[in-house]
ROTI-499509 format. One record per residue (C-alpha): residue in one letter; y, x, z. Coordinates in steps of 0.5 Angstrom, whole numbers, plus 2048, in hexadecimal, padded with zeros to 3 digits. Each point is the difference from the previous one (the first is absolute). Layout:
ROTI-499509
AYXZ...
END
This chain:
ROTI-499509
M95284566DT8007FC806A7FA7FB803Q8047FA7FFP8008007F8V7F9803800L7FE7FA804A8047FB7FCT7FD8027F9F7F9800803L8017F9803K8027FD7F9G7FA8047FDF8038067FDP7FD806803S8078047FFP8077FF7FEH7FE8047FAA7FA7FB7FEF8057FB801L8058037FBE7FA8017FBS7FE7F9801A8087FE7FEE8008047FAT7F97FD7FDL8017F9802L8087FE800D8037FE7FAY8077FD7FEA8027FA7FDF8077FF7FDQ8047FA800P8067FF7FBI8077FF802V8047FE7FAD8077FE7FEA8027F9802H8037FF7F9S7FC8047FBG7F9800803D8008087FES7FC804805Y804803805G7FB803805Y7F9800803E7FF7FF807A7FA804802L7FB7FC805L7FA803803R7F97FD7FFN7F9801801V802801808G7F97FB801Q7FC8057FEM802805805G7FF7FB805F8077FE801Q8037F9800T8078027FDP8048067FEV804800806E7F9801804V7FF8067FCF807803801D7FF7FF808F7F9803800A8038067FCE805801806D7FB7FF805A7FB8067FDG8078047FFV8008007F8L8057FB7FEV8048057FDE7FA8037FCL7FE7F97FEE8077FE7FDC8008067FCL7F97FF7FDL8027F87FFR8078037FDK7FC8047FBK7FB7FA7FEA8067FB7FFV8048057FCT7FA8037FBK7FE7F97FFF8077FD7FFV8028067FAS7FA7FD7FDL8037F97FFP8017FE7F8N8077FF7FER802802806G8078037FEK805801805A7FD7FB805K800801807L7FA801805F8027FD807L7FC803806N8007FD807V802805806D7FC800806A806800806R7FC805804L8018057FAL807800802E7FE805806T7FD8057FBD8048067FEG8038007F9Y7FD7F97FFL7FB8027FBY8068017FBE7FE8087FEE7F87FD7FFT8037FA7FCG8048047FCL7FB8057FEL7FB7FA7FFL8067FD7FBD8018077FDG7F88017FEV8007F97FCN8078017FDL8037FA804A808800802A8017FE807S8057FA7FEQ7F97FD7FDI7FE7FF807V8027FB805L7FF801808E7FF7F9803V802800808C7FD7F9803E8067FD803A7FB7FC805G7FD807802E802803807I8048067FEG802803807D8058057FEN8067FE7FBG802807800R7FA8027FDL8007FA7FBA8078027FDE7FE807800F7F97FE7FCT8047FC7FBK8068057FFL7FC8067FFG7FB7FC7FBR8067FD7FCD8038077FFL7F98027FDG8017FA7FBF7FB7FB804G8027F9800F7FF7FC806A7FE7F8801I8007FC807D7FA7FC7FFD7FF7F9803Y8077FF802G8017FA805R7FA801803G802805806Y806800804S8048067FEQ8027FC7FAL8088027FEK7FF806804S7FB8037FCL8047FF7FAY805804803D7FB806802I7FC8007FAE8057FE7FBP7FA7FF7FBD8007FF7F9I7FC7FA800L7FF7FA804K7FA7FC801I8007F9802D7FA7FE805R7FC7FB7FCF8017FB806F8077FF7FDV7FE8007F9Q7FA7FB801T8037F97FFI8078027FFN8017FB7FAS7FF7FA805D803804807A807800800R800804806K7FC8067FDK8047FF7FAL807801804M7FD806804V7FD8037FAR8077FF7FCT804803805V7FB806801V8008017F8D808800800V801805806A7FB8057FCH8048007FAV806801803L7FD806803G7FD8037FAM7F97FD801R7FB7FD7FBV7FC7FA803V7F87FF7FFA7FD7F9801E7F9801803G7FB7FB800V8027FB7FAE7FA7FC7FET8047FA7FDA8047FF7FAQ8057FC804E800806805L8028047FBA8057FC7FDT804800806C7FF807802K8038027F9D8067FB801I802802807G8008077FDC7FA804802D7FF8067FBL7F9801800I7F97FC801Q7F9801803G7FB7FC801Y7FA7FC7FEL8047FC7FBV8018077FCA7FA803801R7FA801806P7FF807802F7FC8047FBQ7FB806800D7FF8007F9L8058047FDE7FF7FC7F9E8037FA804A807803800E8057FD7FBA8078027FER8037F9800Y7FE7FA804P8027FA7FCV7FF7FB806V807803802S8048017FAS7FE7F97FEA8017FC807A8057FB801K808802801R8057FD803P8057FE7FBV807802801L8077FD7FEA8028037F9P7FC807802R8018027F9D807800801D800803807M7FB8067FDE8048017FAL807801805V7FC804805N7FD8057FAR8068017FDE803803807I7FA804801K802807800P7FA8057FDL802806805V7FC8067FFP7FC801806L7FD807803Q7F9801802D7FF801808R7FD8077FEA8078027FDR804806802M8077FF803E8028047FAE7FF7FA7FCV8047FC805L8068047FFN7FF8007F9L8007F87FFL806800805R8048057FCA7FF7FC7FAG8057FB802R7FB7FA801A8047F9801N7FC7FE806P800804806F7F8800801I7FA8027FDP7F97FC800V7FA804802I7F97FE7FEN7F9803801A7FB8037FBS7FE7F97FEG8077FE7FFE8017FB806P807800803R800804807G8087FF801L8068037FFI804806801R8087FF801E8058057FEK804800806D7FA803804I7FF8057FBK808802800T800800807F7FC8077FFV8038027FAY807800804M7FD804806P801807800F7F98037FDG7FE7F97FFR7FE8017F9D7FC806801L7FD7FC806L7FE7FA7FBL7FD8057FBN7FC804805P7F97FF7FFV7FE7FD806M8067FA7FFS7FF8007F9N7F97FD801S8027FB805L8037FB7FBG7FD7FA805A805802805F8067FD7FCT7FC7FA7FDH8027FA803R7FC7F9800C8037FB7FBP7FF7F97FEI7FB7FF7FBA7FE7FA7FCN7FC7FE7F9F8047FF7FAN7FE7F8800T8027FF807P8057FA800L807801801D8017FD806Q7FB804804L8048067FDV8067FE803E7FD7FF806M7FD807800V807803800A8047FB805D801805805E807802800D7FD807802D7FD8017FAE8008077FFA7FA8017FBG8067FD7FBG7FB7FC7FDI7F87FE7FEI7FB8047FDI7FD7FC7FAT7F88017FER7FB7FD7FBN7F9800802G802805806K8038057FCY808802800C8047FD7FAG807800802F8057FF806L8047F9801T807802804T8027FB805T8077FF7FCS7FC7FE7FAL7FC7FC804L8057FC803K8047FF7F9I7FA7FD7FDS7FF7FC806N8077FD800E7FF7FF7F8V7FA7FC801R8037FC806M8067FE7FCR7FB7FE7FAA7FC7FC805A8077FD803E8027FE7F8N7F97FC800Q8007FD806N8017F8800P8077FF803L7FE7FB805T7F9801802K8018087FFM7F98007FEP7FE8047FAG8027FD7F9N7FD7FF7F9A8008077FES7FC802806I7FB7FA7FFI8008027F9Q7FE807801Y7FB7FE806V7FC7FB7FBQ8008067FBN7FD805804D7FB7FB804A7FE7FD7F9Q7FE8077FES7FC802806P7F97FD7FFE7FD804806V8017FA805E8017F8800R8077FE7FFS8047FA801F8067FD7FDC8037FA803Y8077FC7FEL8037FC805D8057FA7FFF8037FB804D7FE7F87FFN8067FB800F805806801K8067FD7FBP8007FA804F800803807N8068057FDD8047FA7FEA7FF7FC806Y801805805G8048057FCF8008077FET801803807V7FA7FC803G7FC8027FAD801807800R7FD800808A7FA7FD7FDL8008067FBL801805806L7FB7FC804F7FB8017FBS8028077FEE7FE802807L7F97FE800L7FF8047FAK803806803R7FB7FF806L7FA8007FBA8038067FCT7FF804807S7F98017FEE7FF8067FBD7FC7FC7FBV8057FB7FFF8078007FCA8057FA800G8067FF7FCH8057FB7FEI8017FE7F9G8067FC801G8027F9802D7FA7FD803D7FB8047FDF7FC806803F7FA8047FFI7FB803804G7FB8067FEA7FA802804R7FA8057FFG7F9800803R8007F9802T7FB7FB7FET8027FA7FCA7FE7FC807D804805804M8067FF7FBK7FF7F8800N800800808M806805800I8047FB7FCG7FE7FA803D802803807L8078017FDQ8017F97FDD7FE7FD807A805805803F8067FE7FBR7FF7F9801H800800807Q806804801A8047FD7FAE7FF7F9804S806803804L8058007FAY7FF7F8800D8047FB803P7FC7FC806S8007FA7FCD7FD8037F9R7FB805804L7FE7F9804K7FF7FD7F9G7FD8067FDY8047FF7F9I8078007FEE8037FC7FBA8048037FAQ8018007F9D7FB8037FBR8028057FAH8017FA7FCG8057FC805V7FB7FB803A7FF7FF807R7FA802803K7FC802807F7FE807800P7FB803805L802806805L8018077FDR7F98047FFC7FE8067FBS7FC7FF7FBA7FC8077FEA7FC8027F9I7FB806802L7FE8047FAH7FA805802L7FE8067FDP7F9802801V7FE808801G7FF8037FAL8057FC7FCS8068047FDV8067FC7FDD8068037FCR8037F97FDK8057FD804D8007FA7FBI7F87FE802L802800808G8067FC7FFR7FD7FB7FCQ7FA7FF805I805800806A8047FA7FCS7FA7FC7FFL7FE801807K8077FE803S8007F97FCE7F97FF803A802802807K8067FB800G7FB7FA7FFC7FB802804E8007FD808S7FF807803G8058037FCI7FC8067FEA7FD8027F9E7FC8067FFA7FC8037FBT7FC8077FEL8038037FAG7FA8037FDQ7FD7F9800L8057FD7FCV8028057FBS7FB8047FCP800807801S8018027F9V8087FD800L802804807
END
């Protein structure tokens, strides 16, 4: 041992490196923080976080590892801590097939064998599969040799370990790190998650990363989720897993672990137009192709191909049932048709290397919106031939590109049939579907707004149907701009009647939005009048009874019905009666807006 490590330990108060390790063994502990499925709230895994470093005289866990390196015992410390984390993890109640996420110090990539042999023996001793361990490499870490990193991940993946890039977005390698590591899981740095619900730039950046990750066959963790609004946004943009104080703080007491975290499963979800219809179409086309485990032998691959599969690929899963990729028939046939190719495939060395034939494939959860599924296979060079579909992260089937495009065309045709022919906005069927879905989604505040023009008939009579259609188109464009927001839906009922639905907006927010819409329409509609009428501020025309009258310039009236959190309504007639009543009130109101909250108008017993 050199003088430098001895000096380092002495200066920190430890008489020797061995004393430092003994102290670490005695004092250090791990806390576990749950990582849960973004839709069900089921526990997917736990990240091991080092605790009690202050009792050894350190400020942060990083200081502990820095000190160990200076003392020449970094490898020994890592082995000691891995044993401590794994031993505690196997004692978790209701652990099931949850995964243990272990952070890897980048300096250990210089270690021969990367401690895989030591870790494997440790796992064998507690009867834990390598597939239940996810090794996290920090994207912001200083990794000097990308070749070592690629070798580290390839060797570990062959042994069954999973890999994650931690704190993605904090460092500078970014897309290159995805290419080098090919992680199973991508963890978005908490900087991008905090306030993502109100930061359009963060939302766009994270959505882009999520889309890329899914196409590359990765799952995405949103780190640092602390509010229900952040959770709802992360779910909406496609994050698969959630970690943060909203779910649970790190705990050292194992009794705090839960199999499911209701705060996630009950969180607000973005409504999707006709989701049941779309999901039924997708589920109908999912093919339950028989998968192979990544530990299967090549003889099993050949037997499946010999059985005459309708699809030229075989899904591959790990011991936990999670997809690893596809084996393509054409790759195997390349060997089969070679001289001695079959013998080569069945050779024990080749037969145990199924990973060499496994290709990454796009992966999506079974409830992923149809438009996102289509985007994942939009590439003309789509060699995977489709998307692996999962449920709670486990393989459940395969959706071919051909089937997906057929579904997409069918949905587009339905949408076109339902569009208003003039404004091209969603028509009555979509509006009814939206209202039915949203009225029965009590986890968030909702608003239904019925809009129609005041004095449209005399305007139409005076200026003709062509100018009348221009007024309708002008108003529809204003509504379409509102509907670009993810929490707003707009549709055209017919004639001069329109609809807006919104989620998560307060009554004040909704009234302000409609007031701004009225002002914009009133201002723009003035351009449709002759200068003389515009100057007078009214037109002279006959009413419905043929009596000549003065009619003010166009404006829109709005009836806004709010549904508070916790209220679910499955009777359309109640909604219809309340909106009709508000519509009449709005017509006679100076502001042109009438609003009410349904729970305050109707007894809950009749809903």
